[in-house]
C-alpha positions as CSV (number, residue, x, y, z in Angstrom):
1,X,-7.8,-15.0,-5.8
2,X,-6.8,-11.4,-5.6
3,X,-7.4,-9.1,-2.7
4,X,-8.6,-5.5,-3.1
5,X,-6.8,-2.8,-1.3
6,X,-7.3,1.0,-1.0
7,X,-5.3,3.9,0.4
8,X,-7.2,6.7,2.1
9,X,-5.8,9.7,0.3
10,X,-7.1,12.0,3.1
11,X,-4.8,10.2,5.6
12,X,-1.9,9.3,3.4
13,X,1.1,11.7,3.8
14,X,3.3,9.9,1.2
15,X,5.9,8.7,3.8
16,X,6.7,5.8,1.5
17,X,7.0,3.1,4.2
18,X,4.6,0.9,2.2
19,X,6.8,1.1,-0.9
20,X,9.7,-0.2,1.2
21,X,7.6,-3.0,2.7
22,X,5.8,-4.1,-0.5
23,X,7.6,-2.6,-3.6
24,X,5.7,-4.9,-6.0
25,X,2.5,-3.2,-4.9
26,X,3.4,0.4,-3.7
27,X,5.8,2.9,-5.3
28,X,6.5,6.6,-5.1
29,X,6.2,8.4,-8.4
30,X,8.7,11.1,-9.6
31,X,6.7,13.8,-7.7
32,X,6.9,11.8,-4.4
33,X,3.2,10.8,-4.6
34,X,2.2,7.2,-3.7
35,X,1.0,5.0,-6.5
36,X,-0.3,1.4,-5.9
37,X,-1.9,-1.6,-7.4
38,X,-5.5,-1.9,-6.0
39,X,-5.7,-5.6,-6.8
40,X,-3.1,-7.8,-5.1
41,X,-2.3,-11.4,-5.8
42,X,-2.5,-13.7,-2.8
43,X,1.3,-14.4,-3.1
44,X,1.9,-10.7,-2.1
45,X,-0.4,-10.6,0.9
46,X,2.4,-11.0,3.5
47,X,4.1,-7.9,2.1
48,X,0.9,-5.9,1.9
49,X,0.0,-6.8,5.5
50,X,3.5,-5.6,6.5
51,X,2.8,-2.3,4.6
52,X,-0.5,-1.9,6.4
53,X,1.4,-2.4,9.7
54,X,4.2,0.1,9.0
55,X,2.1,2.9,7.6
56,X,2.6,5.7,10.1
57,X,-0.9,7.1,9.5
58,X,-2.7,3.7,9.0
59,X,-4.0,4.8,5.6
60,X,-4.0,1.3,3.9
61,X,-7.1,-0.9,4.0
62,X,-8.3,-4.2,2.6
63,X,-11.7,-3.9,0.8
64,X,-14.3,-6.5,1.1
């Protein structure tokens, strides 16, 4: 089952730490803006949880 995630764009400063922690889910585009998959396979949950933890502004959330 896939988990849903979201990034609060009001909080996100595009530091890119999430892209380092979970590159299969988060990436920086050519303009330095974060892009991400909002539906994450369970196999990637550990990486996404690491991305949540390393986000300096705590902008990444799991949705119910």
